[in-house]
Steps between C-alpha positions, in 0.01 A plus 500: 500500500728760652611811315823670603627843397841627603605863530778706650791403279731752343853634484694548822863562587705240680432520872151635444161358588180399326172354618321267265128436529295206379126562485297180507142433394279203434507257789502608864841644584551283805467176304844503338863553588695761306849516358729743323735373230750669273660424167819687412588542131616172353449307824241273650222621724566463871309540822560823691255473789176328595230530765232268632126561466462693821846648501634318804779324311745645251813387324747663264813422308824546695628777273218737603480423872509815704423718197168380351175452689184334376164586651129481422198711587166324487312831532612597149573153355859594430840346558813711521872461456705769670848503348782694664869535417442386144792376292554523122496121470144504630379655177221269387135458422326445833180297504256407769324167518226329700490145634163370617570127523748508786448462873380827652810521722753472219691766314573298185846531348462295182375653177285204405292553815366827361196483271453867419749758377504870430652659191798640686653840556847611392749603766823656377779583743768729363856502628 
């Protein structure tokens, strides 16, 4: 089992920045890929960014390229999502997830590949 706890959400003005953290525990941190997802009000959950087990491969949705960065730090068993130039339409609940059944080189982009999920943290971007 892997337990995930997100933090760092909050209220920010459009154009501002936030850094989300996802603290992991349970299995060894380097045994699973990580992903960040978001679910805006009334919409489906979507992938934001993902990173492979050792951090050498990442991927993110086109709408956040150049603004959001995913990273992971094995020293503190934590994954991060740095979000810059935030937009009001990016208001959502942001959740992190862990995928342990994928090849170690992959940054998985599909939700069904993730076995473990955090509770989520609210991000609200005001205009």
